[in-house]
C-alpha positions in Angstrom: -191.4 108.0 97.4 -188.9 107.0 100.1 -187.3 110.4 100.0 -190.6 112.1 100.1 -191.7 110.0 103.2 -188.5 110.7 105.0 -188.7 114.4 104.2 -192.3 114.6 105.6 -191.3 112.7 108.8 -188.4 115.1 109.4 -190.7 118.1 109.2 -193.0 116.6 111.7 -195.7 115.6 109.2 -195.6 112.0 110.3 -199.3 111.4 109.4 -198.8 112.4 105.8 -195.7 110.2 105.6 -197.7 107.2 106.9 -200.5 107.9 104.4 -198.1 107.9 101.5 -196.8 104.5 102.5 -200.4 103.1 103.1 -201.6 104.3 99.7 -199.3 101.6 98.1 -197.4 104.0 95.8 -194.1 102.6 96.9 -195.2 99.0 96.3 -196.2 99.9 92.8 -192.9 101.5 92.2 -191.2 98.4 93.6 -193.3 96.1 91.5 -192.4 98.2 88.4 -188.8 98.0 89.3 -189.0 94.2 89.8 -190.6 93.9 86.4 -187.9 96.0 84.7 -185.2 94.0 86.5 -186.8 90.8 85.4 -186.9 92.0 81.8 -183.3 93.0 82.0 -182.4 89.6 83.5 -184.3 87.9 80.7 -182.5 90.0 78.1 -179.1 89.3 79.7 -179.9 85.6 79.9 -180.9 85.6 76.2 -177.7 87.4 75.3 -175.7 85.1 77.5 -177.3 82.0 75.8 -176.5 83.5 72.4 -173.0 84.3 73.3 -172.6 80.8 74.8 -173.9 79.2 71.6 -171.5 81.4 69.5 -168.6 80.4 71.8 -169.5 76.8 71.5 -169.8 77.1 67.7 -166.5 79.0 67.5 -164.9 76.3 69.7 -166.2 73.6 67.5 -164.9 75.4 64.4 -161.5 75.9 66.1 -161.4 72.2 67.1 -162.3 71.2 63.5 -159.8 73.7 62.1 -157.1 72.4 64.4 -157.9 68.8 63.5 -157.9 69.6 59.8 -154.7 71.5 60.2 -153.1 68.6 62.1 -154.3 66.2 59.4 -152.9 68.6 56.7 -149.6 68.8 58.6 -149.4 65.1 58.8 -150.2 64.8 55.1 -147.6 67.4 54.2 -145.1 65.7 56.6 -145.7 62.4 55.0 -145.4 63.8 51.4 -142.2 65.6 52.4 -140.8 62.5 54.0 -141.7 60.5 50.8 -140.1 63.2 48.6 -137.0 63.4 50.8 -136.7 59.7 50.8 -137.1 59.6 47.1 -134.4 62.3 46.7 -132.1 60.4 49.1 -132.6 57.2 47.2 -131.9 59.0 43.9 -128.8 60.6 45.3 -127.6 57.3 46.7 -128.2 55.6 43.4 -126.4 58.4 41.6 -123.5 58.2 44.1 -123.3 54.5 43.7 -123.3 54.8 39.9 -120.6 57.5 40.2 -118.5 55.3 42.5 -118.9 52.5 40.0 -117.9 54.8 37.1 -114.9 56.2 39.1 -113.8 52.6 39.9 -114.3 51.7 36.3 -112.3 54.7 35.1 -109.6 54.0 37.6 -109.4 50.4 36.4 -109.3 51.6 32.8 -106.6 54.2 33.6 -104.6 51.5 35.4 -105.1 49.1 32.6 -104.2 51.7 30.0 -101.2 52.9 32.0 -100.0 49.3 32.3 -100.5 48.7 28.5 -98.8 52.0 27.7 -95.9 51.2 30.0 -95.6 47.7 28.5 -95.8 49.1 25.0 -93.2 51.7 25.9 -90.9 49.0 27.3 -91.4 47.0 24.1 -90.5 50.1 22.0 -87.5 50.7 24.2 -86.4 47.0 23.8 -87.0 47.2 20.0 -85.0 50.4 19.7 -82.2 48.9 21.7 -82.2 45.7 19.7 -82.4 47.5 16.3 -79.7 49.8 17.3 -77.4 46.9 18.2 -78.4 45.1 14.9 -77.6 48.3 13.0 -74.3 48.9 14.8 -72.8 45.5 13.7 -73.0 46.1 10.0 -72.2 49.8 10.5 -68.9 48.8 12.3 -68.1 46.6 9.3 -68.8 49.5 6.8 -66.6 51.8 8.9 -63.9 49.2 9.0 -64.0 48.5 5.3 -64.0 52.3 4.7 -60.7 52.6 6.5 -59.3 49.7 4.5 -60.5 51.4 1.3 -58.7 54.6 2.4 -55.5 52.7 3.1 -55.8 50.8 -0.2 -56.3 54.1 -2.0 -53.1 55.4 -0.5 -51.2 52.2 -1.5 -52.6 52.5 -5.1 -51.7 56.2 -5.2 -48.1 55.4 -4.2 -48.1 52.7 -7.0 -49.3 55.1 -9.5 -46.8 57.7 -8.4 -44.0 55.1 -8.9 -45.4 54.0 -12.3 -45.6 57.6 -13.5 -41.8 57.8 -13.2 -41.5 54.9 -15.7 -44.3 55.4 -18.1 -47.4 57.6 -18.7 -50.4 56.6 -16.7 -54.0 57.0 -18.0 -55.3 60.4 -16.6 -58.7 58.7 -15.9 -57.0 56.3 -13.6 -55.2 59.1 -11.8 -58.4 61.0 -11.4 -60.3 57.9 -10.2 -57.6 57.1 -7.6 -56.7 60.6 -6.4 -60.1 62.4 -6.6 -63.1 60.1 -7.2 -62.1 57.4 -4.7 -61.2 59.8 -1.8 -64.4 61.7 -2.4 -66.5 58.6 -2.4 -64.8 57.3 0.7 -65.3 60.6 2.4 -69.0 60.5 1.7 -69.2 57.0 3.0 -67.3 58.0 6.2 -69.4 61.1 6.7 -72.6 59.0 6.3 -71.4 56.2 8.6 -70.4 58.7 11.2 -73.8 60.4 11.0 -75.5 57.0 11.3 -73.3 56.2 14.3 -74.4 59.4 16.0 -78.0 58.6 15.3 -77.6 55.1 16.7 -75.9 56.4 19.8 -78.8 58.9 20.2 -81.4 56.1 19.9 -79.5 54.0 22.4 -79.3 57.0 24.7 -83.1 57.5 24.5 -83.6 53.7 25.0 -81.4 53.6 28.1 -82.9 56.7 29.5 -86.4 55.2 29.1 -85.3 52.1 30.9 -83.4 53.8 33.7 -85.1 53.7 37.2 -86.0 57.2 38.4 -84.6 58.2 41.8 -86.6 61.1 43.2 -84.8 63.5 45.6 -85.2 67.1 46.8 -83.6 69.5 44.3 -82.5 73.0 45.0 -83.1 74.2 41.4 -81.4 77.6 41.7 -78.1 75.9 42.7 -78.5 73.1 40.1 -79.3 75.5 37.3 -76.5 77.9 38.2 -74.0 75.1 38.1 -75.2 74.2 34.5 -74.9 77.9 33.6 -71.3 78.0 35.0 -70.4 74.9 32.9 -71.0 76.9 29.7 -69.3 80.0 30.9 -66.6 79.9 28.2 -69.1 79.6 25.4 -71.2 82.5 26.7 -68.1 84.6 27.3 -66.9 83.9 23.7 -70.3 84.8 22.4 -70.5 88.0 24.5 -73.6 86.7 26.3 -74.8 86.4 29.8 -76.9 83.9 31.7 -79.1 85.1 34.5 -80.5 82.5 36.9 -83.3 83.9 39.0 -84.4 82.3 42.3 -86.2 79.1 41.4 -88.7 77.0 43.4 -87.4 73.6 44.6 -88.5 70.4 43.1 -88.7 66.7 44.1 -87.7 64.7 41.1 -85.0 62.7 39.4 -81.7 64.7 39.5 -80.1 63.2 36.4 -83.2 63.7 34.2 -83.7 67.3 35.4 -80.0 68.2 34.9 -80.2 66.8 31.3 -83.4 68.8 30.6 -82.1 72.1 31.9 -78.6 71.5 30.4 -80.0 70.8 26.9 -82.2 73.9 27.0 -79.4 76.2 28.2 -77.0 74.6 25.6 -79.5 75.3 22.8 -80.1 78.8 24.0 -76.3 79.5 23.8 -76.0 77.7 20.5 -78.7 79.7 18.7 -77.9 83.2 20.0 -78.1 86.0 17.5 -74.6 87.3 16.8 -76.0 90.7 15.8 -76.8 91.6 19.4 -75.5 90.9 22.9 -77.0 87.6 24.1 -79.0 87.3 27.2 -80.5 84.1 28.7 -82.8 84.2 31.7 -83.9 81.2 33.7 -86.9 81.9 35.9 -89.6 79.9 37.6 -92.5 79.9 40.0 -94.9 77.6 41.8 -98.2 77.0 40.0 -101.6 75.9 41.4 -102.4 72.2 41.7 -99.0 71.0 42.9 -96.9 72.1 39.9 -93.8 74.2 39.3 -93.0 76.0 36.1 -89.5 76.9 34.8 -88.7 79.2 31.8 -85.5 79.4 29.8 -85.8 82.6 27.8 -83.3 84.0 25.3 -83.1 86.8 22.8 -81.6 84.6 20.0 -82.7 83.7 16.5 -86.2 82.6 17.4 -88.3 79.9 15.9 -90.9 80.1 13.1 -94.5 79.5 14.2 -94.8 76.4 11.9 -91.8 74.8 13.7 -93.0 75.2 17.3 -94.2 71.6 17.5 -91.8 70.2 14.9 -88.7 70.9 16.8 -89.7 68.4 19.5 -89.8 65.6 16.9 -87.0 63.1 16.5 -84.3 64.1 13.9 -86.1 67.5 13.2 -84.5 70.9 13.3 -85.6 74.4 12.6 -84.1 77.4 10.7 -80.6 77.5 9.2 -78.6 74.3 9.6 -75.3 76.0 10.4 -74.9 74.5 13.9 -73.8 71.0 14.7 -76.6 68.6 15.7 -78.9 65.8 14.6 -82.2 67.1 15.8 -82.2 64.9 18.9 -81.8 67.3 21.8 -85.3 68.6 22.1 -86.9 65.2 21.4 -84.8 63.8 24.2 -85.9 66.8 26.4 -89.6 66.2 25.8 -89.2 62.5 26.4 -87.5 63.1 29.7 -89.9 65.8 30.8 -92.9 63.6 30.1 -91.4 60.7 31.8 -91.1 62.9 34.9 -94.9 63.6 34.6 -94.5 67.1 33.1 -94.7 68.8 29.8 -92.7 71.3 27.7 -93.9 74.0 25.3 -92.2 76.9 23.5 -93.2 80.5 22.8 -91.1 82.1 20.1 -91.0 84.7 17.5 -88.6 84.5 14.6 -85.8 87.0 15.0 -86.7 88.0 18.6 -86.0 85.0 20.7 -87.5 82.0 22.4 -88.9 80.9 25.7 -89.1 77.2 26.6 -91.6 76.5 29.4 -91.2 73.4 31.4 -93.9 72.2 33.8 -93.1 69.6 36.4 -95.2 68.1 39.2 -93.9 69.3 42.6 -93.4 65.7 43.6 -92.5 63.0 41.1 -95.3 60.5 40.3 -93.7 57.1 39.7 -95.2 55.8 36.4 -94.9 52.1 37.4 -96.9 52.4 40.6 -99.0 55.6 40.0 -97.9 56.7 43.5 -96.0 59.7 44.6 -92.4 59.1 45.5 
């Protein structure tokens, strides 16, 4: 209507333009527009109110959800704290029980060690006393055996003189010249063997009572000196001893020398004459603070059933054509164990033997349970 009025006015038709306005057509249009705008405003207000209510409801739901989540978190945190506290208490109880058990075990080990040490000392004293008690009558027997030998020679001279005068009963001659010397010889051999056994028992007893003196040992040098000391025997047997580089050891020198010396002596003693002898001494450090030494030979070997038996007192294996009383390896095991180690053997009859000695790197003194 406005555009129409303006167009009429521009063309000079002002009267017509004024009549359009006076007729109220523009007012009607404006009223219609106001009505439409009011309707639109009402719709917008309704929508806004609905959206506001939805927002308020969503906010309330969010607040409730947050509150519920917070409560749930607090509950979960409380349950978790309760569970953790329970686990901590259980762990602490278990740890306390373990500490008590360890303390009890340590006390038991200490008590058992003390009892074993005391029992070992009693055994050593008993062996020492018995050996001395046996030696006294043995000395008498050996003395009387010598007197019997001397008396036999005197009687033999008397019989020889009597034979020049008259005939002597042949049974008397046989008894004096054959039976008596043979019996005396058996007595002397038996007393000498008993003397060696008593000396061995005394040696074991003294070694068990000797104070251990730990020191740093260069095992390669120590073992090579032992090998050099039996050079004549190995040379006579056409054998060789090879000492490989050995790990050092902190232990009692005398005991270690006796152990290695006995093992090397045995290896030389029981070589197989049918082939060139070879003895190899090797070693290495082992995990857990240990060192292992091996004395291997290609000698006679040891039967499977004797692998443990050879370490028993007065026990030997194989042919008994070498001097000895079955004391060396028993002494070796006793010495090794006193130093806190152990000894085993791997052997096959006719192929050779390997003695494996395991020592702690540092000597653990048995009396105190502490490292030297």
